[in-house]
VOLUM-832692 format. One record per residue: residue in one letter; x, y, z of N, C-alpha, C, O in turn. Coordinates in steps of 0.001 Angstrom, whole numbers, plus 500000, padded with zeros to 6 digits. Atoms other than C-alpha are relative to their C-alpha. Last residue first. Layout:
aXYZXYZXYZXYZ ...
This chain:
r500473500435501310851417139187446439500641500838498898500365500622497718 t501185499238500452853524139797449494499549499435498661500266498666498022 c500266498995498960856092137845451576498786500858499651498009501217500535 y499927498625500517856300134625449581499623500970501102498952500601502066 w500425498974499062856880130924450269500127501386499354500927501579498439 e499415498673500185857045128014447820499389501004500973498185500993501232 n498552500011499830856316124443448930500612501395499981501499501697500779 r499701500173498575852549124071449427501504499949500285501916499517501362 c498887500967499918852169123668445622500400499694501443501001498651501702 r500075501023501051848706125228445339501103498958500152500823497762500223 s501039500980499660848237127182448566499910498887498975499269497866499224 c500847500256501167851561128988448093498996498894500329499384497805500752 r499555501126500818852870129856451548499022499784498863497816499974499027 k501070500616500793852620133143453412500586498914499113501695499037498593 a501045500502499106854760134458456287498901499265499254498026498667499879 a501336500091500599858044135107454507499009499399500979499360498548501796 e500816500941499247861388136355455841498554500022499514497960501090499366 t500320499559498642863222138185453065499121498955500684498588498047500045 g499138500583498978864770136378450093499735500466501406500409500011502331 c499073498995499470863310138639447386500908499483501108501895500138501442 a499680498915500928861476136233445074501092500927500547502078501204499864 g499315500515501175861311132872446842500426501081499042501283500846498189 c500735499726501235860474134546450141500807499520498801502010499766498721 r499635498779500718862238132910453041499199500131498722498804499139498110 p500054500055501467860998130351455569500272501357499375499945502396499950 k501294499561500495862207130767459176500007499951498475501042500191497853 n499986498851500892865237128707460053498597500350499558497825499474499167 p499182498943499418865326126441463112500037501258499151500192502356499684 a498766499814500751862370124354461864500806501159500586500224502174500969 l498904500642499295859832123572464580501346500238499322502398500101499947 a499830499307498723857308126103463252501173499425500784501841500148501523 e499365498713500277857812124764459722500258500765501290501273501450501422 m498605500266500339857091121249460959500752501294499708501915501440500082 m499287500373498779853936122453462681501468499754499717502331500183500483 d499840498791499205852738124261459546500769499710501284501608500509501701 l498881499243500549853398121174457438500263501259500813501411501667500989 s500367499021501022851116119164459692501234500756499516502222500881500239 y499239500208501233852533116121461478499648500985498901500009500767497744 t498590500244499678851457117076465006500841499913498741501955500435498701 q499384498728499627848203118597463760501485499836500284502291500697499931 a499927499202501227847255115398461945500645501351500286501414501861499471 w498855500488500762848136113483465093500169500775498702501289501056498275 r498791499565499314845762115650467114501258499533499270502241500269499192 r499815498569500248843007115189464552501273500513500664501994501332500093 a499567499843501393843465111414464614500238501467499668501189501806498965 q498575500332500079843304111464468414500538500149498586501674500583498396 f499262498954499303839965113303468329501507499754499925502283500672499660 k499977498818500870838582110974465676500815501125500631501568501824499953 l499101500280501125839567107961467756500116501198499069501208501538498614 e498630499913499487837968109464470855501022499721498905502079500349498858 e499689498586499790834738110066468937501431500181500500502131501097500069 e499767499402501318834679106483467651500373501470500128501215501966499380 t501231499801500770835064105191471180500355500634498668501490501057498449 p500565498651500070838416103977472441498688500025499217498432499163498376 s501370500162500491839096100350473370499320501367499922498294501588500565 f500022500597501332842896100355473711498598499661499496498461498945498505 i499108499395501001843234102820476583499769499456498596499668500227497642 h499893498547499919840728102350479427500817500640498876500719501849498666 k501228499293499640839357098830479172500112501510499823499166502158499375 v501059500352500951842159097112477293498754500841500260498111501321499327 q499734499282501250844730099025479358498969499677498934498606500553498149 h500270498578499787843200097846482651500185500785498702499383501660498376 k501463499845499936843097094254481430499615501460500183498648501933499587 a500545500200501348846774094441480397498491500203499981497967500850499074 i499679498792500770847776095946483763499417499898498593498871500866498065 a500879498943499498845975093145485589500227501304499242499280502029498938 e501360500257500507847684090560483385499027501085500460498161501511499696 w500074499768501441851134092070483992498584499799499468498109500602498666 k501093499066500300850740092450487757499731500148498509498872500933498107 g501289500587499666852791089477488967498801500864499671497664500476499939 a500018501470500018856004091497488955498641499471500464498126499875501507 n501232500487500617855240095175488325499912498479499939499051497939499246 k501155499206499570857761096850490638498691499415499489497667499510500166 k500312500316498605860325094098490150498738500718500471497922500148501195 l500425501401499885860232094323486352499602499652501432498584498996501654 i501344500120500593860309098131486318499480498576500145498307498370500457 h500961499284499163863242098266488754498574499837499480497647499585500249 d500312500812498817865176095559486900498957500670500882498091499994501438 w500653501243500418864988097417483569499564499186501222498407498778501323 i501336499675500518865807100825485076499222498732499670498080498572500101 v501074500117499004868671099704487354498599500143499398497631499660499986 p501170499258500459871739099030485229498812499756500924498632498653501439 v500859500831500842874670097736487313498813500849499544498417501775500252 q501399499583500059877573099633488813499230499041499105499803498414498214 e500655499778501296880785097751489457498547500430500172497790499853500953 l501401500111499620882746098202492646499165500355498773498963501526498453 v500927498962500431886163097567491151498616499703500544498126498577500457 l501116500092499067889163095673492486499060501160499711499358502309500040 d500080498951498998891336095537489428498823499730500919497843499090500537 k501163500125499135892137092376487535500059501060501104500777500924502094 k499630499703498625894502093272484738498758499988500872497777500668500573 p500421498695499490893390091572481569500374500170501465500331499230502259 p501357500049499439895480088604480457499630501353500589500502502105501024 a499998500183498548898529089536478379498569499945500511497703500652499996 p500146498788499193898072089107474663499974499670501488499532498599501904 e500950500332498939899434085904473113499873501227500895500752501484501719 t499608499750498609901092086844469853498911499504500951497778499238500552 v498697500625499718901096085754466215500455500226501436501568499847501803 a499918501373500507897430086327465272501288499299500418501310498073500521 l500730500898499088897095089400467505500165498543499592500213497655500442 h499184500145498777899808091205465527499341499020500968500019498218501609 s498797500744500410897988090576462256500907499760501202501498498690501353 l500385501402500129894733091648463940501192499134499580501323497995500029 f500268500544498668896273094935465130499672498510499921500158497725500736 r498707500202499334897729095659461702499810499347501370500552498441501750 q499331501099500701894352095122460038501350499687500658501707498525500847 l500627501234499521892687097331462649500658498789499364500858497770500026 e499550500189498626895168100115461889499411498719500596500090497995501323 v498611500471500082894541099735458159500527499707501402501234498722501614 l499985501448499803890811100021458939501398499408499847501624498256500218 n499661500301498605891310103764459353500089498501500270500692498076501256 p498555500204499798891380103990455536500399499673501433501441499054501650 l499844499584498603887597103481455255501454499753500396501775498716500976 q501182499224499639886685103274451547500058500510501441499475501548501756 d500005498756500786890157102214450406498830500895500388498938502120500333 i499081499078499329890187099706453289500096501316499239500278502371499848 l500626499497498775887092098000451879500880501040500680500384502065501147 v501136499158500399888529097690448376499338500610501230498971501785501228 d499469498705500443891858096434449741498865500954499628498951502157499878 t499437499986501359890034093673451591500517501395499662500220502370500352 l499209498775500160889483093512455346500736499990498659501957499841498606 f500846498929500530886689090911455257500770501290499735500258502196499077 a500518500392501319888910087829455627499178501104499353499045501138498130 r498942499817501005890822089525458448499525499651498596499985500238497617 l500140498699500680887609089873460468501030500169498886500805500931497946 k500873500170501172887620086162461305499889501286499193499590501253497999 l499154500236501172890594086941463568499190499697498744499726499738497636 l499501498730500537888161088485466046500841499793498746500815500622497835 q501103499253500593886311085204466545500492501287499349500091501613498231 s500388500665501257889489083168467039498859500742499308498821500820498080 k498954499797501006890780085682469608499619499375498668499796500000497622 n500094498617500474887522085722471524501018500283498906500721500962497923 f501222499810500771887491081930471733499918501400499423499670501568498229 g499972500748501258891141081517472743498770500235499142498888500427497932 d499813501438499820891114084278475341499913499297498644499769499946497608 f499724500633501297891664087947474535500284498516500206501405498057499989 h499346501301499804890021089269477706500158499305498651499192498775498102 y500614501107500742889279092952477218500803498714500163502034498728500170 k501104500636499292890292095385479977499467498742499313498944497846499975 r499584500379498646893745096539478869498916499195500708499221498325501523 q499055501115500124892792096494475194500456499514501372500729498328501557 c500768501196500360889759098643476019500914498780499889500555497689500332 e500762500397498822891912101210477865499195498733499733499092497864500598 p499108500623498999894406101315474987499253499517501243499567498456501781 s499814499125498848891581101959472456500900499307501029500651498150501369 l498746499254500103892173099873469346500236500973501157501339501497501310 l498804500848500059889622097100469885501310500779500033502328500252500480 l499924500966498908886505098916471073501307499210500025501747498770501087 n500014499342498688886779102053468946500231499016501133500933499333502094 l498781499208499859887814100212465789500093500613501399501139500569502047 l498900500945499766885042097663466293501330500735500175502134500380501037 a500151500479498627882481100471466650501115499013500354501650499046501462 l499546498923499119883838102070463465499874499597501467500739499927502278 w498538499937500042883533098771461593500538501085500923501568500894501570 v499442501193499353879924098251462709501530500080500048502137499805501084 q500243499908498553878875101818461892500617498815500736501202498984501806 g499054499066499389880549101640458482499823500107501500500803500208502238 d498708500690499956878589098552457507501031500871500710501810500397501537 l500105500987498927875432100435458481501281499181500132501732498893501240 k499861499305498720876412103431456355499967499014501163500694499179502143 t501188499236499622876920101126453374500265500707501335501262500442502007 m500375500101498594880326100076452052498771500858500273498723502024499880 k500007498744499253880493099746448279499540499763501435498609498998501686 v498873500012499049881371096292446971500066501292500805500958501463501636 q500146501056499001877951095779445356501136499953501007500971499400502094 d500023499420498650877988099147443607500000498950501112499901499295502289 e498836499133499805879044098011440103500074500600501414501124501096501822 p498732500742499856876626095076440201501200500889500298502077500499501069 p499424500361501302873573097308440839501368499355500167502051499620501156 v498681499405500197872150097120444375500533499589498626500658498395498352 v499194500903500814868402096500444653501314500700499675501314501839499210 h499681499569501362867092098706447442500800498906499295501665498270499898 w499124500936500697865329097840450712500195500461498562499235500835497888 a500613500840501033863892100817452593501053499063499394502254499328499447 g501342500449499694864418103039455651499335499118498960498129498884499044 n500952498889499901867408105016454448498557499525500112497653500098499503 e499430498675499771869332101899453435498899501035499999497961500969499204 f500937499116499306868576098189453483500706501317500310501686501358501054 k499489499462498745870539096263450880499005500993500576498294501687499849 k500779498883499473869371093982448083500610500427501331501024499595502139 l499577499565498678871548091738445935499184501217500423499084502203499693 k499690498568499927869703090168443020500357500357501436499684499937502378 d498643499734500495869757086435442234500355501487499953501272501884499234 a500021500219501459865972086237442743501335500397499368501376501098498358 e501320500426500454866312087727446224500020499907498485500334500876497793 r500126500291501430869651088094447980498606499484499709498110498584500386 c500562501313500332870058089790451339499952499829498489500120500784497731 s499723500377501385871814092691453084499418498611499738499530497727500587 w500586498954500859870796094508456257500324499771498528500195500677497705 p501465500131500113871358091310458283499325501070499158498158500914498799 c500510498789500649875131091335457543498474499953499793498017499778498664 h501327500332500529875988087706458468499278501179499361498384500977498540 e500101501279500720879739087932458999498668499836499284498628499471498109 v499173499892501215880020091618459906499851498737499159499765498808497933 l500708499110500926877078091244462301500788500199498703500205500289497623 e501149500733500547878699088208463944499240500856498985498801500354497950 v499434500910501018881942090191464356498882499192499340498905498974498129 l499811499198501212879879092867466119500631499176498882500340499389497705 l501327499804500578878731090264468638500085500810498712499365500535497752 c500378501251500674882348089226469199498613500107499375498365499526498318 p499162500238501186883371092835469928499618498736499237499561498753498007 l500463499349501228880267093312472133500930499818498801500434499726497678 n499049500389501046881324090770474755499580500575498637499422499846497658 h500710500281501252878144091453476778500911499544498857500427499052497838 t501342500523499725879518091302480332499304499564498716498750498467498644 n499977501283499307883177091590479334498616499409500254498398498219500027 l498933500919500403883630094328476749499862498613500609500061497611499921 m499919500208501449880429096373476832500979498899499638500705498081498760 r501250500617500460879744095959480554500057499698498502499610498639498062 t500003501398499574883359096611481527498765499270499477498840498108499077 l499006500685500827883352099814479490500034498508500330500081497666499434 a500550500062501360880125100995481090500944499236499082500512498424498263 s500993501072500065881387100098484573499416499844498603499084498734498186 v499292501284500059884504102225484124499010498849499840499277497892499113 p499691500592498692882327105268483360500668498637499830500462497958498824 l501060500828499427882650106606479797500367499528501403501551499410501719 s500723499254498970885004109499478997498860499205500626498125499730501462 e499068499383499060887691107598477069499272500706501140499824500846502232 v499500500983499027885153105275475449500910500630501049500981500148502180 q499651499289498767883370108244473827500575499057501062500372499282502255 d499150498853500343883197107014470227500529500689501252501559501362501208 t498604500464500052881918103717471657500953501120499581502150501051499859 i499536500208498629878691105508472637501467499560500006502252500015500838 f499726498673499441878268106795469084500485499896501448501320500687501886 r498752499514500598878632103197467803500356501389500547501527501661500808 l498884500697499359875998102031470266501334500479499438502297500662500182 v499842499432498658873563104695469047501194499359500701501988500048501342 s499391498676500142874136103608465433500246500648501358501294501253501581 l498616500207500435873474099959466296500727501335499872501874501468500300 a499269500341498775870344101002468219501474499732499688502348500035500500 k499720498723499333869191102660465000500742499780501313501587500587501701 l498950499331500774869539099341463191500369501343500630501538501729500646 s498735500691499722867585097575465942501163500654499259502269500756499790 i499590499604498648864783100149465689501353499376500336502216500035500916 e499460498651500101864644099572461919500464500518501359501476501214501446 f498753500055500757864233095817462378500656501381499940501860501508500164 e499005500620499110861616096233465094501369499940499326502397500163499966 m499643499038498966859677098666462884501081499444500927502025500153501277 t499185498950500604859705096360459872500503500974501048501663501386501023 e498751500625500442858477093424461935500946501043499428502126501086499776 a499166500214498819855889095608463707501341499362499630502369499705500214 q499511498711499499854445096905460449500962499805501158502009500450501218 k498987499507500927854241093407458953500590501320500485501799501537500404 q498836500888500107852461091938461975501111500592499128502259500695499562 l498809499294499542850127094840462773501290499219499762502382499739499992 e499842498749500745847172093625460690501225500802500426501683501674499687 q499505500200501354847599090072461952500285501307499282501273501419498556 p501000499492500943847284090888465624500543500013498579501600500586498312 p501047500888500494849769088493467354499000500626499025498641499955498057 v501118499174500434852821090769467588498902499123499417498871498905498205 l501139500406499189855707089293469542498791500866499656498380501713500449 v500857498863499695858394089529466888498758499518500723498092498582500283 a500961500472499001861343087163466512499168501181500462499671502049501175 a499874499424498667862978088318463316498965499405500928497869499036500506 q501151499216499611863399086203460219500199500514501418501015499987502174 g500691499485501182866097084491458211498749500773500331498048501233499430 n501248500733500243867124082387461197499257500444498747498337499768498287 t499789501447499884870772083439461378498766499213499595498857498213498884 s499123500428501091870384086992460047500224498498500020500437497886498973 r500692499820501283867358087605462247500857499484498850500364498805497950 a500956501109500131869097086138465300499261500078498674498974499050498061 t499222501214500268872010088541464779499082498799499811499304497973498926 l499488499902501368869630091480464508500770498741499617500612498210498517 l501132500249500906867797090370467659500445500047498537500010499235497720 t500229501447499927871142090176469484498832499603499108498869498559498456 l499003500606500899871845093699468250499897498485500017500152497832499005 k500418499765501387868578094830469847500991499388499005500583498843497979 r501174500843500286869386093219473203499556500161498547499167499184497906 y499557501399500081872880094756473184498821499081499659498950498185498825 c499372500180501320871455098192472388500461498557499816500344497997498726 y501065499917501010869136097960475419500582499748498604500031498964497831 d500731501271499953871999096802477657498905499955498948498698498927498303 i499091501017500556874097099778476532499311498638499985499395497908498997 l500028499831501454871124102072477181500915498999499314500577498481498250 d501267500541500485870716100698480695499915500110498486499387499218497823 l499922501458499860874409101283481375498724499338499498498771498294498848 i499288500487501186874144104833479975500123498483500051500161497832499007 s500952500664500905871515105388482681500659499534498711500039498819497924 d500057501443499736874352106072485122499061499259499056499192498049498869 d499594500431498652875087109499483601499898498474500147500336497732499267 a500805501184499686873199110132480337500298499466501394499476498768501988 s501133499613499160874702113641480340499100498813500345498227498931501205 e499571499848498611878028112224479092498829500320500923498842499933502092 c499598501322499503876465110955475867500390500087501479500017499226502275 i501241500769499854874717114278475278500309498633500600499615498171501506 e500660499546498772877951116205475968498675499270500244498264499097501391 k499367500544498794879815114095473396499248500386501269499075499562502167 y499318498950499245877469114878470506500463499481501356499701498843502083 f498787499642500730876578112116468030500853500975500813502067501057500622 f498848500634499347874159110925470678501293500189499227502355499752499669 m499320499162499021871606113505469439501260499384500595502123500122501071 t499667498670500511870297112023466186500897500760500958501824501445500528 e499026500179501077870447108406467363500459501355499468501641501551499186 l498706500286499378868732109406470615501090499810498941502230500231499139 l499531498768499356865881111026468693501377499790500627502259500640500498 n499602499123501100865525107947466458500544501322500546501531501854500037 i498686500466500436865542105723469547500502500838498833501708501024498677 i498979499695498991862730107815471032501380499569499521502342500323499668 s499781498551499914860570107857467894501127500332500969501971501181500682 a499255499572501190860964104113467259500326501493500059501416501908499664 e498622500477499861859920103307470828500859500460498830502001500881499015 h499355499168498984856827105498470473501462499589500193502340500442500318 h499255498938500682855855103765467221500775500863500991501770501488500623 l498877500625500705854850100610469094500892501057499358502117500937499361 v499065500474498974852731102703471476501224499357499342502356499608499754 v499377498821499392851108104603468588501027499578501041502115500150501106 y498920499571500889850484101319466739500735501205500584501953501319500442 i498887500935499780848484100077469700501200500409499151502344500357499601 p499358499736498700846284103203469643501182499073500286502164499488500902 f499245498749499996845717102773465837500645500285501364501828500623501393 t498673500319499460844637099124466037500874501247500100502048501149500456 s498895499547500849840991100141465656501317499626500657501428499630501883 r500648499398501159837690098816466993501047500449498977500825500414497767 p499930498553500210839738096627469314499272500440498729499319499770497697 k500432499910501390838541093120470183499948501475499622498874502076499584 f499221499007500733840299092264473451499621499938498512500184499153497750 d500791498789500224837537090543475430500779501094499274500323502233499176 e501163500270500862839142087130475029499210501262499691498627501381498614 l501262499769499299842488088284476408498820499840499051498831500373497942 r500611501290499683845417086695474589498649500156500700497911499183500852 c500561500598501213846338089979472875499407498614500242498693498095499384 l501122499206500490846773091805476182499314499341498804498088499346498696 v501127500298499104849005089084477570498743500688499501497663500097499482 p500433501390500213851331089304474537498808499612500875497909498904500421 f500679500201501281851282093125474770499605498550499728498483498311499280 i501416499632500001852041093462478456499301499584498710498210499015498744 k500763500496498862855350091673479000498499500247499904497705499367500236 h499680501377499626857544091897475911499082499420501066498839498214501087 k500102500887501171856159094978474172500222498537500374499633497643499768 w501417500112500362855560096755477495499816499027498835498887498219498835 i500587500963499057859157095987478512498516499805499693498010498686499772 e499453501319500346860420097744475361499406498924500908499027497852500436 v500745500470501178858066100677476033500491498615499580499695497767499177 s501384500279499587859486101089479543499182499451498839498431498489499004 i499992501342499406863052100773478200498601499617500481498236498441500446 l499673500980501041862555103751475894499914498578500546499333497697499913 e501216500170500802860849105810478606500204498935498928499304498142498653 g500984500702499172863808105274480946498712499724499249498133498645499373 i499531501388499924866231106248478174499031499166500842498719498028500490 l500295500645501286864198109399477470500433498531500015499734497677499470 v501463500150500084864250110390481147499620499264498725498782498362498746 p500409501153499179868002109723481361498496499754499973498054498607500046 i499521501237500627868457112081478355499693498779500863499205497786500324 k501078500743500658866212114806479793500465498690499363499637497842499031 a499782501430499682868639116254482345498908499118499400498313498296500095 y501216500484499343867217119819481973500043498496500293499047497917500727 s500263499187498801870687121274481285498752499544500751498696499654501975 v498998500224498957871668118448478925499628500739501283499656500157502367 l500087501392499559868514118358476797500974499699501143500661498929502051 l501253500179499265868424122162476663499870498576500539499500498375501696 e499870499356498693872093122465475704498747499799500846498842499575502053 t499049500780499204871715119937472884500125500568501410500108499821502388 l500707501205499567868601121695471598500903499130500873500457498570501875 l501010499615499009870456125035471515499271498775500542499088498649501753 q499375499650498727873532123578469802498971500315501083499115499881502225 e500440500912498951871600121757467027500491500406501391500134499756502373 q500343499117498880871834124549464471499491499191501193498479499531501806 g498795499683499262873630122791461600499759500912501189500659501645501599 a499674498594500229870536122969459385501266500428500735501679501583500633 s499802499820501444870271119166459114500365501437499659501024501685498649 t498733500617500384870818118955462869500286500193498513501417500483498123 s498896499199499465868068121448463631501351499447499567502250500198499192 l499934498740500736865553119747461319501182500852500466501874501455499647 i499607500298501386866276116278462708500179501288499208501164501452498489 a498603500440499993866213117476466327500500499750498581501615500138498230 h499166498812499801862982119427465758501478499634499964502288500373499405 m499990499234501249861303116349464289500899501221500110501625501556499174 n499294500796501001862321114251467304500097500755498678501164500815498068 l498585499885499672861248116952469743500853499249498983501925499711498594 k499595498647500396857871117144468008501484500216500277502185500844499483 e500048499908501467857463113361468218500493501367499525501290501462498592 v498837500739500505858595113299471862500060500089498477501137500264497906 c498816499187499710856073116036472699501268499325499489502150499987498941 e499988498891500958853307114105470933501229500885500209501842501346499246 h499572500550501284854213111021472964500065501091498932500997501123498129 q498556500203499914853996113038476180500544499449498684501621499843498235 r499400498664500089850552114230475174501519499903500058502230500612499346 l500071499591501406849583110614474480500581501399499810501215501675498791 w498931500687500738850830109598477936500009500428498540501076500596497949 r498697499460499585848668112277479583501139499350499212502038500037498725 
């Protein structure tokens, strides 16, 4: 049952990417909103995160855990990446963000945990990954890093909607987690950039690339996400009213002035407003935040799962070793065939919003060239 659900998430993820690239995402957006699937996806995302922290370490310490294949474990690890990728694609739209309802608090907490991992990676030079099996180590490290980067994008899309977010969500971002200061850390240490053998490398589009000298001052998409999130959190009147500009927070935010160069502002002109705000902040003492009497909501998904399964982690791990992660050779072959079908070209074409067209006449085509597998035709 879970594997079928994973296949559905994979197909939904591919459909979202194809629909968005074709500019035909309206139908998918309406379906996700009308069927209230965004809170479901957020709950699934946090469930997999808890599995990685609570179940997997116990599972790998069990003496009888000697899997024939690590493929089933990889599927679970990949499930988190698929969901966060889907959310990154869809959270660009305001109605998707609003449809998250109270679960937006859980998603904010999730993004905060991932950004903390990014900050730790840049400080320590490596990520903290709980993946004992040697063959999965490199894959899991890369996957955790990419998931954290996607969480950064999701958080930035959430900050785009600060005016329509619940009061508790804003309070959680500004005061509970102090996201502005965390974003300053990311600007300072830039974990998606590193130097190897005197060459600057940056992580973009899922891979590390050597940056030529003439492009080293160019802003990457990830840099842009951090700056846009800071703009949203610091320049919004509601955020300024709620955020506590104490001595520590003020000193951290003023570090940004060193990075606001003319070259950077030319690439993102909106940063002029942030530059002005920081100059004003440096010479003034902002008023303390107004203390309103608010009944604050708290995220429930994470705590609910932890309380429900407290003291059961080892029993759950033993059950999964016996029934899920020790498949027979026939079961592995069956799952491999199902995955091959999920990622087949025919499946991707079926999910695409536009039907393929004949390369000769432009009409709708039903046949594909068996040699190149790219060109379509209607008749011979």
